[in-house]
N, C-alpha and C positions, 0 to 999 in steps of 0.2 A: 298782714297785721297793720291796722291803722294806728299810727302813733298820735297821741294827744296828751299834752302836758310836758313836764320837764323830765328828762332822763340824763343819766350819766352815760358818756360814750367815749370812745377812743378814736382818734384820727389814725386810722391804720396806714394809709398811704395816699399819695397824690400822684396820679399818673395821667399824663397828657391833659392836664387841666381839670381832671375829675378827682375829687376827694372821696375816699371810701371811709365812712363812719361806721363803727361797730357800736350798736346801741345795747346797753346793759340794763338788766333788772335783777335784783337780788344776787348780784355778783356773777351773773351768767350773761353771755351774749345772746340776745333775743331777736335781733334784727340787724340788717346791714342796709345802709342807704348810701347812694352815690349822689353827690351834689357838685355843682361847679365850684372849683377851688376858690374862685373870686367871691363866693358867698361866705368864706371863712375870714376870721380876723387875720390881719397881716402877720401877726406873730405866731400863728398856728403852724405846727410842724408835726411830722409823723411821730406817733407815740404819745402825743399830748392827750391828757384826760380833759374832757370838756363837759360843760353843762349844755345840753341840747334841748331847745324848746320847740315843740311841734304843735301845730294847730291843724286838726283834720288831716294828718299825715304830711303836712308841709312844714319843712324846717323854717322857723321864723327867727331864731336867735341862736348864736353860738358864743359861749364864753369859755376861754381857755382857763383851766384851773391849775396854775403853776405848783401850788403846794401839793395837790393830789397827784400831779404828774411826778414830782420829785419823790414822793413817798412810794408810788408804784415802781418807779425805776430802782429805788433803793431795795425794795423787797425782791425784785427780779434779780438784781445783782447778787444779793445774799443767797438766793436759790442757786444761781449759776455757780457761785463760789463753793457752796456745799456740795453740789454735784461734781465739780472739778476735784475737790478733795477726795471724794469717794472713788472717783476714777483713778486718781493718782495712787491711792492706797491699794486698789485692786491690781494695778500694774506691778506694784512692788511685791505683792503676794504671789502673783502668777509667774 
């Protein structure tokens, strides 16, 4: 898949100087790209939601989106807490 345009993505991890970006479209992960970590903004960290600009498959710009990151983390925390509550209730019943 050749990426062209702006996408939302998540910085999944940085390992040995290589950043793994999960590119999203319509709420689904559609591609994964590995880029040198030095190509990212200095404030970028694992789990950050970013705006990713590509031209003919080449990453040309990355912008960390702190508000989107905070919102995604809040939703994930709520899901985790709901699952924990269900598990706690199941242990008491069992």
